[in-house]
N, C-alpha and C positions, 0 to 999 in steps of 0.2 A: 401586682409584679412579683413572680417565685424566686427563692433565696433558697440562698445556704447558708449554713453557718463557717467562718473557715475560723482557719487559729488565730488567736487571738481575741473568742468573740470578735471579728469585724463581723456584722449582714452586710455579701458581697449577692450581688445578679449572678446564676445561677447562664452560664457559656449557651441558653437552648434560643430559639426560636418562638418567641412570643406567639397562641395562637391565631390572634388577632397580624401577625403580620407586623407589627409596628420595629419589632426590633432584633437586626441581625446575629445582637450576643456577642458582637466580638470585644468582648471591652478585656483587654488586656491585665492580666495577672502585676505584669509592671504598673500600668496604673492605677491599679490599690495601695500596692505598696506605698505608691509615690505620692497617693491622699495621706497613708497614714502619716509620711511621714511631714506632711504641712501640717497634721488636726494632732501630729505631738509636740510638735517644735512650739504649738500655740500655747499647750498646754490642753487642751480643750477636750471633752466626753461627749458632746451635748453639738458635736455638730457634723450636719447632712453634707458630704464630699460628691463633687456632681465632674463632668465635663466636658469638654467641645467634643463635636457630635460631626459627620459624615452624616449627610443625608443624601438618600436613594429612592426617587431616581432622584439627582443633583438637584433639576432643577422644582421641585418641589418645596412649597411650603418654603420659599427664600426669602421674605422678608423675617420671618419664626428666627430662622434657621442663623442666621446673622445675629438676629436678636438674640438671643442663650450665646451663641459663641466670643460675641464680643460688649457683652454687658463688662462695667468697671468691676472690681470687686465692693463698692462700695455700693454699686447700684444691685448687687444681688441681694440686698434688704429691701433700698429704696423704692425700688420697681416688682414690690411682690402681688402688684393689687391691679395690674394690667390683664387686659381681655387674652395676653396668654399663658395666664397661671404660674410655676413654680418656676425660678430663674435655673435650676437647674433643670436639665427633663430628666423625669424619674427611672429612667434605663438606666441609666449613670451612677443612683447613688450609690453610695456606701457610706453605713455607719456602725456608731459599735452597740451589740447586743442590748447591752443595757438603755442604751438614750431610745432604741426603738423602743423595746418595752417599758418603756418610761411616757412613752409618746404613743403611741400605738393604739390597736393594730390596726391595719386598712380597714374601709367604712368596705362589708360586703355586703354592700344591700343590693348588691345588681344596678343592670343594667341604667346606663343613668345615672348612676351614683359618682362624683366627679372624684375615683380615692385618693390620686398624687395630691388633688388641689384640698380638702380637705387632712391632709394629714400632713399634705406642708405649715396649711398655716398653724395647725396644734401644735407642730415643732419652734416656728416659733412663739408662738402666746407663753407656750412653756421656757423664751430663752432660748432657741438651740441660735447653734451659727449655720453661716453657707460655706463652702467656697469652693473655686471652680477649679478644679487642673488644664490650667490648657493648653492643651493636646487632645487630639480628637481621637479617641477610643474607641469609638465607638461609631457604630453605622447603622444608625437610624433613619429603618425604612416605611414609606406612606406608604398606605393601603388605601382605598376611598372604603373601605368595610371594615378599617380597626375600631375595635370598640367606641374608642373618645369621640367619632362623630353619634353613638348615641345619646351622649349627656346634652343639654338641650341649653344652649347659647339663653337662656333666663334662668335658668340653676345656677349657672356659673354670675349671670348678672347678683342674685341673691345674694351668694357668696361673698362675696367680692363688696357688695355693700356694707354689707351686717361685719364685714375685716374693716374696712374704711373705718366706721364708723365707732367701733370698739378700738383700734391703734391710733386711729390721730387724732379725727376731729374733737374730742374730749380735751386735747389741749389745745387747742386754737378758739379764740373769743370769736373772727370772724375771721371768714374766709370769702374767697373770688374761682365761683368757674368761668373756667377757659374754656369756652365755646359755648355763644347765643344758640346756636345750633341743635338736632333733633340729640345729638347726645348727650351736650349740657344739658338738656332738657326732664331730659331721660334721666339724668344722676340727682338733679333737684325734684323729679315728683317723688322716685324714690325714697329720696331721703325720709329720717322723722323727722315729725314736725320742730324738736330740739335742734333738729343742726338746721332745716332750711330757715328758718329765725335767724344763721350764722352766714347764711348767703346774701352779703350784702350786694354782690355785683356780680352780670353773667361779663364777659369780654370774648372781644373776636377783631375780627381784622374787614369782614367784613362790612362795607358803608350801609349795606341796607337794614341789615340788622342795628349796627350802631344807629342807622339815623329813627325808626323806632323808637328808640329811646329807653325802652322797658321790658321786659316777661311779667306778662300779667299768668299764673298760676290760680283759672278758671277753675281746674276742679277743688281748691282750697274750698273747706266749710266756713270760714276764720270769714271777718264782715266788717271792713274793706276788703275782701281779697289781695293778698299782695303781689306787689310790684316788684322788682326785681328790677335793677335800675341796668343800663347795657351799656357796654366802656371800649372804648377803645385803649391793647391793651395795655397801649404805653399810658395811658392812664388811669388803669384799674390800680392797685395796691394790693401786695403780695399777704400770704401768703395763698396759689393758686391749687387747688384739681384740674390736672390738665386731661380734659375729654378730648385733642386733638390727637391722631392715628401717628406716630410716627412715623419715618420712611414711607411718606409716601408724599411731601410734597415736594421733592426734589431739594430738599433740604431751605428749605422757605421759611419752615414750620421753627424748625432747627436755630435756624438763624435767628430768627427773631426772638425768641428764648434765651440765645447768652448775648444780646447784646441789651440785658436786663441786670446783666450780671448779678444770678442766682444761685445759689448753693442748694441743689437738690434734696430733698428728706430736709428741713427747713423751710427754705422758702416756696420749695412747691413738690406738689407728687403729682405721678404721671395716670390717671386713672382710664386710662384706651382703647 
């Protein structure tokens, strides 16, 4: 992302169109000023400030656009493990010059490197905060030839699993993977051996999976091979790593989760 230094040492986006066609560059100065008031009112110089966006075409990536525009303030930190990536979209980022120098620079490894995700994770590793200005100040254009499509899903998955193991799992003695299907099993197989041993169960709503009773990790080198129980979600115990995609079940999954009266960040995290 091209940027320039603004008065007061703030790093802000240049009002130009990205060469990939991702960003129409309609970032407004008043958005920067409003964001500045937010960060200084909190007394923090270690925060990435973003904003809501308007998508072009309007019907492109509807789920993703709802996600980045509607996350609650606390979810800007709890939902950093999902496949959506940074919880404030990169073309909207503002931060202090000193903080960017501390956590940066962007990884310029070339095509296929998720440079926004890597810098965002490094920002969080160093204790940085995340704030979103709840105004739509950027026109965010979708383009099928955008550079973001050159980043392999497997590359992003590897970084996400590594970050989950680094930031969360050391603090949990045991946990349940919510989804006994393909994504949940993939997460289990991707974990280190130590993290796999912390998985006490899978949970699901699919009666066929629950009736089977367990998942056997056939590729394990252990003998006997690990067998992880599969339970109904109401019979499972938190904390959960949730591998169910949000906003895809007509609200059924979200209602099931709410019915358990759990606290996000403490009792569950989304890894969908």
